[in-house]
C-alpha positions in Angstrom: 7.6 -26.9 -12.1 6.5 -22.9 -12.8 6.3 -21.0 -16.5 6.4 -18.1 -17.7 2.6 -17.9 -18.4 1.5 -18.6 -15.0 3.3 -16.4 -13.6 2.6 -13.9 -15.7 -1.0 -14.7 -15.1 -0.3 -13.8 -11.2 1.4 -10.9 -12.1 -1.5 -9.4 -13.6 -3.6 -10.6 -11.3 -2.3 -8.1 -9.1 -0.8 -5.4 -11.2 -2.2 -3.1 -14.4 -0.6 -3.3 -18.0 1.3 0.0 -17.8 3.1 -0.2 -14.7 4.2 -3.9 -15.4 6.0 -2.9 -18.5 7.8 -0.5 -17.5 9.3 -2.3 -14.2 10.6 -5.3 -17.3 12.0 -2.4 -19.5 14.0 -2.4 -16.0 14.4 -5.4 -15.7 15.8 -5.1 -20.0 12.9 -8.3 -20.9 10.2 -8.5 -23.8 6.9 -6.5 -23.0 5.7 -6.4 -26.5 2.1 -4.1 -26.6 -0.2 -5.9 -24.5 -0.5 -8.9 -21.9 -0.9 -11.8 -24.9 2.1 -9.9 -26.2 3.9 -10.4 -23.2 3.3 -13.8 -22.9 3.9 -14.7 -26.4 7.2 -13.1 -26.4 8.1 -15.1 -23.0 6.6 -17.9 -23.7 9.9 -19.8 -24.7 12.5 -18.4 -21.7 14.8 -20.3 -20.1 14.6 -21.0 -15.9 16.7 -17.1 -15.6 14.2 -15.8 -16.2 11.7 -16.8 -14.7 12.9 -16.0 -11.6 12.9 -12.9 -12.3 9.3 -12.7 -13.0 8.7 -14.7 -9.5 10.7 -12.0 -8.2 9.0 -9.3 -9.9 5.5 -10.5 -8.2 7.3 -11.3 -5.0 8.9 -7.5 -4.7 4.9 -6.5 -5.8 3.2 -8.1 -3.1 5.3 -6.6 -0.5 6.0 -3.1 -1.6 3.0 -2.6 -3.5 -0.4 -1.4 -2.5 -0.4 -1.2 1.2 -1.5 0.9 4.3 0.8 2.3 6.3 1.3 2.5 10.2 4.1 2.9 12.6 4.4 2.0 16.3 7.1 2.4 18.8 8.5 0.1 21.1 11.6 0.1 22.7 14.3 -0.5 22.1 15.0 -4.0 24.0 12.0 -5.4 22.6 12.8 -4.3 19.3 15.9 -6.0 19.4 14.2 -9.1 21.5 12.7 -9.6 18.3 14.9 -9.4 16.0 17.3 -12.0 17.7 13.7 -14.3 18.7 14.5 -17.5 16.9 10.4 -17.5 15.2 10.6 -20.7 11.9 7.7 -20.5 10.1 4.3 -22.4 10.4 3.0 -24.7 8.6 0.5 -23.9 6.7 -0.8 -24.1 2.5 1.4 -20.8 2.4 4.3 -21.8 2.8 4.8 -24.1 0.0 4.1 -22.0 -2.8 5.3 -18.6 -1.6 4.7 -15.7 -3.3 1.6 -17.1 -4.9 -2.0 -17.7 -3.5 -2.7 -21.0 -2.0 -5.0 -23.5 -3.9 -8.0 -24.7 -1.1 -11.3 -23.2 0.6 -10.2 -22.9 4.2 -9.8 -19.7 5.3 -6.9 -18.7 7.5 -6.6 -15.9 10.2 -2.3 -14.8 9.3 -0.3 -17.5 9.3 3.9 -16.9 9.8 5.2 -17.4 6.1 8.7 -15.8 5.6 11.3 -14.2 7.0 13.5 -11.9 4.8 16.9 -9.4 6.0 18.8 -7.1 4.9 21.3 -5.2 6.7 18.7 -3.5 7.8 15.5 -4.7 8.9 13.9 -7.6 9.3 10.3 -8.8 6.8 8.3 -11.1 8.8 6.0 -12.0 6.2 2.4 -13.0 7.6 -0.1 -15.1 4.7 -4.0 -15.0 5.6 -7.5 -14.6 4.1 -9.8 -12.2 3.8 -13.9 -11.8 2.6 -13.8 -9.0 0.2 -16.9 -7.5 -1.9 -16.1 -7.1 -5.6 -18.5 -5.9 -8.3 -18.3 -7.5 -11.4 -20.5 -7.8 -14.4 -23.7 -9.7 -14.5 -24.4 -11.7 -17.8 -27.2 -11.4 -19.4 -27.3 -14.9 -19.5 -28.6 -15.0 -15.5 -31.2 -12.8 -16.2 -35.2 -14.1 -16.2 -36.2 -15.4 -19.7 -39.1 -12.4 -19.4 -36.4 -9.6 -18.2 -37.2 -6.5 -19.6 -35.7 -5.4 -22.6 -35.1 -1.9 -20.6 -33.4 -4.3 -18.4 -31.5 -6.9 -20.1 -29.2 -4.3 -22.4 -28.7 -2.4 -19.5 -24.6 -2.6 -17.5 -25.6 -4.4 -14.7 -23.0 -5.3 -11.4 -23.0 -7.0 -8.3 -21.6 -7.7 -4.9 -19.6 -10.8 -5.2 -18.3 -11.7 -1.5 -14.6 -13.3 -2.7 -11.5 -14.6 -0.9 -8.6 -12.6 -0.6 -5.4 -13.9 0.3 -3.1 -10.7 1.8 0.2 -10.4 2.3 1.0 -8.8 5.6 4.4 -7.5 6.8 5.6 -6.5 10.1 9.7 -4.9 9.3 11.2 -4.6 12.6 14.5 -2.1 11.8 18.1 -2.5 12.3 18.4 0.9 14.1 18.5 1.9 17.1 14.7 4.1 18.1 13.6 3.2 15.2 8.9 2.5 14.0 8.0 -0.6 13.3 6.2 -0.8 10.8 3.3 -2.5 9.4 2.0 -3.4 6.5 -1.7 -4.4 6.0 -2.5 -5.4 2.1 -4.7 -2.6 0.5 -6.7 -4.4 -2.4 -7.9 -2.8 -5.1 -11.9 -3.7 -4.1 -14.9 -1.6 -4.9 -15.7 -1.5 -0.9 -13.0 -1.2 1.3 -12.1 -4.5 3.9 -11.7 -3.5 7.8 -8.1 -2.6 8.0 -7.6 -1.7 11.5 -9.1 -5.4 12.5 -6.6 -7.2 10.2 -4.3 -4.9 12.2 -5.4 -6.4 15.0 -5.6 -10.1 13.7 -1.7 -9.1 12.6 -0.5 -8.5 16.0 -2.5 -11.2 17.7 -0.4 -13.3 15.6 3.0 -11.7 16.5 2.3 -12.1 19.7 1.4 -15.8 19.3 5.0 -16.0 18.8 6.9 -13.7 19.8 5.6 -13.5 23.4 1.9 -11.9 24.3 3.8 -8.6 25.6 5.3 -7.7 21.7 2.2 -5.7 21.2 -0.1 -4.0 23.0 -2.9 -5.3 20.4 -5.1 -2.5 21.7 -2.1 0.8 21.3 -2.1 3.1 19.5 0.4 3.7 16.2 1.6 6.8 15.9 0.4 10.1 15.1 0.6 10.8 11.3 -1.1 14.4 11.3 2.3 16.4 11.9 3.3 14.3 8.3 0.0 15.8 6.4 0.8 19.5 7.5 4.2 19.5 6.7 4.1 17.8 3.6 1.8 20.9 2.4 4.3 23.3 4.0 6.9 22.6 2.3 6.8 23.8 -1.9 9.9 21.3 -2.3 8.2 18.4 -0.4 6.9 16.8 -3.7 4.1 17.2 -5.6 0.4 17.8 -4.4 -2.1 15.7 -6.0 -5.0 15.7 -4.3 -7.1 17.5 -1.5 -9.7 17.7 1.2 -10.8 20.1 3.2 -13.3 22.7 5.3 -12.2 26.6 4.8 -13.4 28.4 7.5 -17.2 29.3 6.6 -17.4 25.1 7.0 -17.7 25.0 3.5 -16.0 21.4 2.0 -13.8 21.4 -0.6 -12.5 18.5 -2.9 -9.2 18.9 -5.4 -7.4 17.1 -7.5 -5.2 17.4 -10.1 -4.6 15.4 -14.1 -1.0 15.4 -13.2 -0.2 16.4 -16.8 3.1 17.1 -16.5 5.8 16.3 -13.0 5.8 20.9 -12.1 1.5 20.1 -11.6 1.0 21.1 -8.0 -2.4 22.0 -6.1 -0.7 23.7 -3.5 -0.5 26.5 -6.7 -3.3 25.7 -9.5 -4.7 28.9 -9.6 -7.7 27.6 -8.4 -6.8 26.8 -5.1 -4.7 28.9 -4.6 -7.2 32.0 -5.6 -9.1 30.3 -2.6 -6.5 29.4 0.0 -5.4 33.2 -0.9 -8.8 35.0 -0.1 -10.3 32.8 2.7 -6.1 32.2 4.5 -6.7 29.5 6.3 -8.0 26.2 5.1 -8.2 22.8 7.6 -6.7 19.5 5.4 -7.1 16.3 6.4 -6.6 14.1 3.3 -3.4 14.8 1.0 -2.1 13.1 -1.6 1.9 13.6 -3.2 3.7 12.2 -5.3 7.4 12.2 -5.5 9.3 12.7 -8.6 12.9 13.1 -7.5 14.8 12.1 -4.8 16.9 14.2 -2.4 20.1 12.9 -4.2 18.1 14.3 -8.3 18.1 10.7 -8.7 14.0 9.4 -10.9 11.5 8.3 -8.6 9.4 5.7 -10.6 6.5 5.6 -8.7 5.9 7.3 -5.6 2.7 8.1 -4.2 1.4 8.3 -1.0 -2.2 9.0 0.7 -2.5 10.2 4.1 -6.4 9.5 4.2 -8.1 11.7 6.7 -11.6 12.2 7.2 -13.1 16.2 8.9 -13.0 14.4 12.4 -9.0 14.1 11.5 -9.1 18.3 12.1 -11.0 17.8 15.8 -8.9 15.5 17.2 -5.5 16.2 15.0 -4.8 12.5 15.3 -4.0 10.2 11.8 -3.0 6.3 12.2 -2.2 5.0 8.8 -1.1 5.8 5.0 -2.1 4.6 2.3 0.6 3.8 -0.4 -1.7 3.6 -3.6 -0.1 1.6 -6.7 2.0 -1.1 -6.9 5.9 0.0 -6.5 9.3 -0.7 -7.1 11.2 -1.6 -3.3 13.3 1.0 -4.3 10.5 3.9 -4.5 8.8 1.6 -1.2 11.9 3.1 0.5 12.0 7.0 0.0 8.3 6.7 1.0 8.8 4.9 4.1 12.6 7.1 4.7 10.7 10.4 4.2 7.6 9.9 6.0 10.5 8.7 9.5 12.1 11.8 8.8 9.9 14.3 8.8 7.7 12.6 12.4 11.3 12.8 13.8 12.1 16.7 13.0 8.4 16.8 14.4 9.2 15.8 17.7 12.1 17.2 17.5 10.3 21.1 16.9 7.8 19.7 19.5 11.0 18.8 22.5 13.0 22.2 21.8 10.0 23.6 22.5 
């Protein structure tokens, strides 16, 4: 049986303290000032509190730190996915979902849970991935004759770790909608092969729904218009990060510390002066945060990164977006709605021209 401390341990594995504290306050739960305070405050709580913590953990696994891809799919195929009578697959993931399964097995994507609401069906696939993470090297592991200059240094080593991923295929119920795929974005020192994880997930989907569900070699929807539209619209969030090329060929990287909600790289003095001098810049990487939705409702952590490279400027193609922080379900939905609206507006404009 789960208790509050075990769930808190799982939360600590995926979430930093300050954002979690905010989420706990929203649930009207006691927090304290540290992880130990939280454990003490919730040690004697009942099943209702444990259920809230479990729901929060699942939400963070479904809506936090994701690489996001959109795919076009004919409505008949999308409707077939919604109607298909598929069942979760027998695997070690099912019994302990949403928590990590124990054991030494290394498994590819397995359909672990199906969630449905009035807007979409969510097919949750769990799998294992190998990741290189940096960890401190303890002095006791050094040879006795290691020089003092080495023994007194801070040494970090790469360790190959097995991580359990939680990837989601979102099939909307509204006609003409994009299929959304979320690939886990682990907080590690070297990035895993997300395109490989995407390929494996599409293969798993085809196995369940039929070989023609996904062309595994098909490219996702191009998100370059989203980047261009966000930068060009001063009312579209606040720009926190930019990488671009000037007309003279020099490479620039700019970021803001975001001390207050009015900070925006578009109007930051140094950036604005430089752009005024050169007239145009070629943006290939952009970070943005929204503090409010269209109705003025406050958003907590609605941050998006469009991680292009210099090559993006040459081929005008960007297939991936990143939700860079753990976020609430409502904030995540807001980011997706903004991206899809911009995509549809840009497509509508192209068709009219």
